[in-house]
Backbone as a chain_set.jsonl record, in Angstrom:
{"seq": "XXXXXXXXXXXXXXXXXXXXXXXXXXXXXXXXXXXXXXXXXXXXXXXXXXXXXXXXXXXXXXXXXXXXXXXXXXXXXXXXXXXXXXXXXXXXXXXXXXXXXXXXXXXXXXXXXXXX", "coords": {"N": [[86.987, 62.753, 93.757], [87.577, 60.907, 91.63], [89.514, 62.331, 90.533], [91.65, 62.093, 91.768], [92.183, 59.297, 91.678], [92.424, 58.822, 89.046], [92.111, 58.313, 85.488], [90.592, 55.236, 83.853], [92.046, 52.887, 81.653], [90.34, 52.57, 79.527], [88.825, 54.872, 79.485], [90.919, 56.937, 79.194], [91.992, 55.948, 76.723], [89.797, 56.375, 75.049], [89.538, 59.347, 75.183], [91.929, 60.017, 73.87], [91.427, 58.925, 71.35], [92.19, 56.131, 70.484], [92.67, 52.714, 70.426], [91.874, 50.573, 73.298], [94.048, 48.682, 73.677], [96.175, 49.65, 72.226], [96.65, 51.892, 73.696], [97.458, 50.751, 76.206], [99.67, 49.64, 75.425], [101.172, 51.974, 75.069], [101.55, 52.755, 77.565], [103.088, 50.531, 78.615], [105.39, 50.991, 77.323], [106.385, 52.934, 78.561], [105.57, 55.548, 77.614], [103.804, 57.271, 78.796], [103.029, 58.36, 82.072], [102.004, 56.308, 84.738], [99.723, 54.77, 87.396], [99.127, 52.137, 89.596], [95.875, 50.901, 90.792], [95.07, 48.724, 92.946], [94.836, 46.101, 90.776], [94.735, 47.453, 88.505], [95.419, 49.762, 86.025], [96.0, 53.14, 86.064], [95.608, 56.514, 84.888], [96.584, 59.986, 85.396], [94.568, 62.638, 84.386], [95.965, 65.024, 83.84], [98.295, 64.168, 83.076], [97.715, 62.537, 80.766], [96.68, 64.725, 79.095], [99.075, 66.33, 78.812], [100.573, 64.514, 77.274], [98.905, 64.26, 74.976], [99.097, 66.778, 74.019], [101.669, 67.129, 73.359], [101.998, 64.929, 71.521], [100.203, 65.948, 69.331], [101.454, 68.259, 68.708], [103.719, 67.144, 67.701], [102.74, 65.795, 65.448], [101.671, 67.958, 63.964], [104.071, 69.318, 63.532], [105.33, 67.552, 61.684], [103.385, 67.411, 59.702], [103.537, 70.161, 58.916], [106.266, 70.034, 57.811], [105.807, 68.398, 55.609], [104.056, 69.634, 54.14], [105.656, 71.89, 53.471], [107.648, 70.748, 51.974], [105.98, 69.864, 49.753], [105.414, 72.485, 48.753], [107.886, 73.31, 48.063], [108.648, 71.447, 46.138], [106.756, 72.148, 44.062], [104.363, 71.233, 43.784], [100.585, 70.972, 43.844], [99.429, 73.755, 45.208], [97.084, 74.272, 46.457], [95.9, 72.076, 47.706], [97.978, 72.057, 49.706], [97.457, 74.445, 51.093], [94.973, 73.993, 52.065], [95.735, 71.871, 54.052], [97.364, 73.224, 55.732], [95.349, 75.033, 56.743], [93.613, 73.419, 58.136], [95.496, 72.483, 60.103], [96.091, 74.856, 61.425], [93.545, 75.154, 62.478], [93.198, 72.849, 64.113], [94.97, 73.522, 66.099], [93.975, 75.442, 67.332], [91.749, 74.259, 68.306], [92.938, 72.624, 70.275], [93.426, 74.356, 72.246], [90.964, 75.155, 73.033], [89.78, 72.83, 74.039], [91.457, 72.098, 76.152], [91.441, 74.342, 78.061], [88.599, 74.31, 79.258], [88.877, 71.794, 80.533], [90.838, 72.126, 82.255], [89.844, 73.933, 84.055], [87.751, 72.305, 84.953], [89.001, 70.593, 86.47], [89.806, 72.152, 88.479], [87.382, 72.494, 89.829], [84.599, 70.581, 90.514], [85.121, 66.895, 91.118], [86.539, 65.353, 88.082], [84.175, 64.015, 85.621], [83.799, 61.547, 83.725], [82.183, 61.254, 80.649], [82.011, 59.794, 78.264], [81.93, 60.9, 76.104], [83.656, 63.119, 73.709]], "CA": [[87.604, 61.584, 94.089], [88.235, 60.245, 90.489], [90.66, 63.087, 89.953], [93.061, 61.479, 92.543], [92.462, 58.024, 91.218], [92.832, 58.857, 87.624], [91.237, 57.692, 84.367], [90.881, 53.908, 83.556], [92.72, 52.771, 80.358], [89.32, 52.58, 78.524], [88.592, 56.352, 79.397], [92.05, 57.539, 78.553], [92.014, 55.561, 75.209], [88.72, 57.048, 74.32], [90.0, 60.623, 75.147], [92.937, 60.022, 72.756], [90.897, 58.344, 70.121], [92.987, 55.208, 70.175], [92.147, 51.494, 71.043], [92.571, 50.469, 74.621], [95.227, 47.921, 73.603], [97.319, 50.615, 71.806], [97.095, 52.751, 74.85], [98.142, 49.973, 77.237], [101.049, 49.524, 74.819], [102.019, 53.132, 75.326], [101.928, 52.728, 79.138], [104.079, 49.547, 78.844], [106.575, 51.572, 76.654], [106.713, 54.194, 79.4], [105.201, 56.933, 76.938], [102.802, 57.893, 79.708], [103.205, 57.848, 83.39], [100.567, 55.664, 85.198], [99.896, 54.182, 88.606], [98.195, 51.028, 89.794], [94.985, 50.912, 91.837], [94.789, 47.291, 92.934], [95.544, 45.417, 89.817], [94.278, 48.248, 87.37], [96.283, 50.772, 85.673], [95.313, 54.535, 86.179], [96.434, 57.547, 84.408], [96.089, 61.154, 85.709], [94.176, 63.537, 83.343], [96.937, 66.092, 83.41], [99.602, 63.534, 82.287], [97.147, 62.469, 79.56], [96.734, 65.936, 78.393], [100.492, 66.728, 78.404], [100.847, 63.553, 76.147], [98.074, 64.517, 73.879], [99.477, 68.011, 73.462], [102.972, 66.539, 72.776], [101.596, 64.098, 70.259], [99.594, 66.648, 68.432], [102.385, 69.094, 68.129], [104.626, 66.392, 66.774], [102.061, 65.581, 64.334], [101.695, 69.289, 63.103], [105.378, 69.632, 62.946], [105.54, 66.522, 60.591], [102.655, 67.939, 58.818], [104.251, 71.243, 58.268], [107.438, 69.596, 57.037], [105.366, 67.736, 54.423], [103.492, 70.777, 53.273], [106.818, 72.73, 52.88], [108.122, 69.736, 50.889], [105.17, 69.929, 48.706], [105.45, 73.642, 48.058], [109.353, 73.37, 47.473], [108.442, 70.582, 44.862], [105.949, 72.905, 43.249], [103.157, 70.586, 43.685], [99.4, 71.584, 44.051], [99.287, 74.49, 46.421], [95.622, 74.269, 46.92], [95.975, 71.029, 48.78], [98.826, 72.487, 50.837], [96.745, 75.383, 51.827], [94.037, 73.39, 52.935], [96.319, 71.207, 55.08], [97.754, 74.299, 56.663], [94.289, 75.552, 57.488], [93.313, 72.316, 59.122], [96.487, 72.532, 60.981], [95.716, 75.963, 62.321], [92.212, 74.926, 63.181], [93.577, 71.835, 65.199], [95.849, 74.195, 67.086], [92.84, 76.267, 68.028], [90.92, 73.091, 68.991], [93.803, 72.095, 71.458], [93.44, 75.172, 73.51], [89.589, 75.189, 73.461], [89.599, 71.553, 74.744], [92.226, 72.133, 77.225], [90.948, 75.302, 79.065], [87.562, 73.827, 80.067], [89.279, 70.72, 81.339], [91.722, 72.513, 83.472], [88.728, 74.59, 84.945], [87.005, 71.253, 85.571], [89.894, 69.88, 87.459], [89.87, 72.905, 89.768], [86.136, 72.616, 90.281], [84.275, 69.33, 91.356], [85.966, 65.879, 90.303], [86.312, 64.931, 86.766], [83.44, 62.961, 85.605], [83.908, 61.149, 82.304], [80.684, 60.826, 80.211], [82.267, 58.83, 77.276], [81.898, 61.879, 74.85], [84.849, 63.963, 73.754]], "C": [[88.237, 60.98, 93.015], [89.377, 61.021, 90.081], [91.812, 62.553, 90.607], [93.175, 60.187, 92.001], [92.797, 57.96, 90.004], [91.757, 58.128, 86.68], [91.659, 56.196, 84.154], [91.474, 53.971, 82.117], [91.581, 52.919, 79.364], [88.815, 54.136, 78.417], [89.441, 57.054, 78.666], [92.166, 57.141, 76.947], [90.949, 56.354, 74.453], [88.912, 58.678, 73.979], [90.909, 60.869, 73.987], [92.494, 59.497, 71.365], [91.612, 57.168, 69.642], [92.28, 53.758, 70.79], [92.78, 51.318, 72.305], [93.863, 49.694, 74.629], [96.468, 48.805, 73.069], [97.647, 51.423, 72.906], [97.748, 52.03, 76.026], [99.597, 49.743, 76.725], [101.881, 50.785, 75.079], [102.398, 53.094, 76.561], [103.158, 51.857, 79.346], [105.423, 50.112, 78.161], [107.007, 52.781, 77.422], [106.389, 55.565, 78.794], [104.427, 57.805, 77.984], [103.124, 57.374, 81.103], [101.913, 57.148, 83.964], [100.841, 55.114, 86.655], [98.929, 52.926, 88.784], [96.963, 51.141, 90.998], [94.546, 49.528, 91.905], [95.63, 46.728, 91.735], [95.131, 46.176, 88.343], [95.147, 49.422, 87.277], [95.378, 52.044, 85.676], [96.079, 55.618, 85.584], [95.658, 58.899, 84.912], [95.709, 61.96, 84.37], [95.218, 64.391, 82.904], [98.009, 65.399, 82.766], [98.942, 63.185, 80.897], [97.145, 63.479, 78.539], [97.985, 66.392, 77.918], [100.93, 65.643, 77.168], [100.084, 63.916, 74.899], [98.522, 65.753, 73.187], [100.913, 67.816, 72.663], [102.813, 65.923, 71.391], [101.166, 64.948, 69.146], [100.432, 67.742, 67.759], [103.304, 68.537, 67.201], [104.047, 66.193, 65.416], [101.925, 66.728, 63.349], [102.961, 69.446, 62.647], [105.667, 68.791, 61.663], [104.666, 67.085, 59.347], [103.158, 69.029, 57.947], [105.346, 70.966, 57.351], [106.906, 69.023, 55.703], [104.724, 68.882, 53.458], [104.628, 71.681, 52.721], [107.552, 72.075, 51.653], [107.417, 69.806, 49.643], [105.43, 71.266, 47.812], [106.741, 73.762, 47.394], [109.283, 72.572, 46.08], [107.551, 71.281, 43.833], [104.715, 72.114, 42.765], [101.992, 71.443, 43.999], [99.328, 72.357, 45.352], [98.001, 74.572, 47.126], [95.567, 73.268, 48.224], [96.69, 71.546, 49.996], [98.204, 73.512, 51.721], [95.717, 74.903, 52.667], [94.579, 72.628, 54.236], [96.703, 72.134, 56.155], [96.6, 74.97, 57.46], [93.819, 74.712, 58.532], [94.234, 72.304, 60.302], [96.341, 73.559, 61.984], [94.576, 75.678, 63.116], [92.457, 73.838, 64.439], [94.223, 72.491, 66.346], [94.819, 74.893, 68.106], [91.978, 75.321, 68.956], [91.513, 72.651, 70.339], [93.431, 72.998, 72.604], [91.885, 75.418, 73.817], [89.153, 73.986, 74.128], [90.199, 71.631, 76.198], [91.823, 72.991, 78.378], [89.743, 74.742, 79.84], [87.782, 72.681, 81.093], [90.089, 71.125, 82.422], [90.696, 73.225, 84.433], [88.011, 73.5, 85.715], [87.764, 70.715, 86.729], [89.941, 70.806, 88.718], [88.533, 72.997, 90.422], [85.746, 71.034, 90.919], [85.004, 68.127, 90.392], [85.519, 65.723, 88.962], [85.372, 63.776, 86.614], [83.301, 62.619, 84.086], [82.646, 60.656, 81.644], [80.911, 59.929, 78.817], [82.03, 59.72, 75.927], [83.124, 62.811, 74.846], [84.429, 65.112, 72.891]], "O": [[89.355, 60.498, 93.201], [90.213, 60.507, 89.339], [92.904, 62.555, 90.039], [94.335, 59.83, 91.797], [93.528, 57.018, 89.699], [90.77, 57.506, 87.075], [92.842, 55.867, 84.241], [91.396, 55.011, 81.462], [91.897, 53.429, 78.289], [88.437, 54.574, 77.331], [89.092, 57.715, 77.688], [92.406, 57.982, 76.081], [91.186, 56.913, 73.382], [88.589, 59.217, 72.921], [90.709, 61.8, 73.208], [93.193, 59.662, 70.366], [91.722, 57.067, 68.421], [91.367, 53.847, 71.611], [93.917, 51.722, 72.548], [94.725, 49.964, 75.465], [97.611, 48.627, 73.489], [98.829, 51.687, 73.129], [98.518, 52.64, 76.769], [100.561, 49.67, 77.487], [103.094, 50.718, 75.28], [103.57, 53.377, 76.809], [104.105, 52.216, 80.045], [106.497, 49.625, 78.513], [107.872, 53.548, 76.998], [106.816, 56.6, 79.304], [104.496, 59.033, 77.92], [103.434, 56.202, 81.32], [100.812, 57.525, 83.562], [101.99, 55.008, 87.083], [97.963, 52.822, 88.028], [97.308, 51.501, 92.124], [93.746, 49.094, 91.075], [96.854, 46.839, 91.672], [95.196, 45.595, 87.259], [95.568, 50.013, 88.271], [94.194, 52.002, 85.341], [97.29, 55.614, 85.809], [94.431, 58.995, 84.889], [96.456, 61.934, 83.392], [95.419, 64.536, 81.699], [98.657, 65.998, 81.908], [99.565, 63.514, 79.888], [97.491, 63.286, 77.374], [98.093, 66.821, 76.769], [101.592, 66.038, 76.208], [100.663, 63.859, 73.814], [98.397, 65.869, 71.967], [101.164, 68.289, 71.555], [103.365, 66.314, 70.362], [101.673, 64.76, 68.04], [100.264, 68.121, 66.599], [103.689, 69.095, 66.173], [104.698, 66.376, 64.387], [102.032, 66.567, 62.134], [103.128, 69.702, 61.454], [106.197, 69.317, 60.685], [105.129, 67.199, 58.212], [103.244, 69.01, 56.719], [105.429, 71.529, 56.259], [107.6, 69.194, 54.701], [104.9, 68.953, 52.241], [104.527, 72.171, 51.597], [107.946, 72.65, 50.638], [108.018, 69.816, 48.568], [105.608, 71.275, 46.594], [106.798, 74.255, 46.268], [109.799, 73.016, 45.054], [107.683, 70.899, 42.67], [104.162, 72.254, 41.674], [102.219, 72.584, 44.401], [99.191, 71.786, 46.435], [97.918, 74.924, 48.302], [95.284, 73.563, 49.385], [96.187, 71.518, 51.119], [98.375, 73.489, 52.94], [95.554, 75.302, 53.82], [93.995, 72.722, 55.316], [96.43, 71.908, 57.333], [96.764, 75.402, 58.601], [93.625, 75.129, 59.674], [93.771, 72.126, 61.428], [96.426, 73.321, 63.188], [94.572, 75.913, 64.324], [91.961, 73.999, 65.554], [94.045, 72.061, 67.486], [94.859, 74.883, 69.336], [91.609, 75.59, 70.099], [90.832, 72.365, 71.323], [93.164, 72.567, 73.726], [91.615, 75.903, 74.916], [88.135, 74.07, 74.815], [89.584, 71.306, 77.213], [91.825, 72.545, 79.525], [89.85, 74.694, 81.065], [87.171, 72.542, 82.153], [90.047, 70.505, 83.485], [90.817, 73.008, 85.639], [87.687, 73.647, 86.893], [87.233, 70.429, 87.802], [90.091, 70.333, 89.845], [88.474, 73.543, 91.524], [86.503, 70.43, 91.679], [85.372, 68.314, 89.232], [84.346, 65.903, 88.635], [85.545, 62.725, 87.232], [82.726, 63.388, 83.316], [82.089, 59.66, 82.106], [79.916, 59.386, 78.336], [81.964, 59.191, 74.818], [83.566, 63.239, 75.911], [85.202, 66.049, 72.692]]}, "num_chains": 1, "name": "protein.A"}
């Protein structure tokens, strides 16, 4: 049932790791699609995950550009290597988080536990 109704702004903001108000601002700026259930905003989990993947990829791209600039400037390559490894690890996390959620959507309705 909740799969069709969507996530509340509190649930969605927790999944993204942002404040509820920041998340509401994203909705008002039309960064994410949402619908109303009575007077309450709801977001479908698939739309939230698409946004998260897009956001994380953009962050990784910027981080990659920063690392490249540091390398070209001849700055400490150890730090750049560490940042690159963290970036690669976060890409692996994206897929390991998304796959179980996709499976969960095909099974019983999504149950938010408050833990990510």
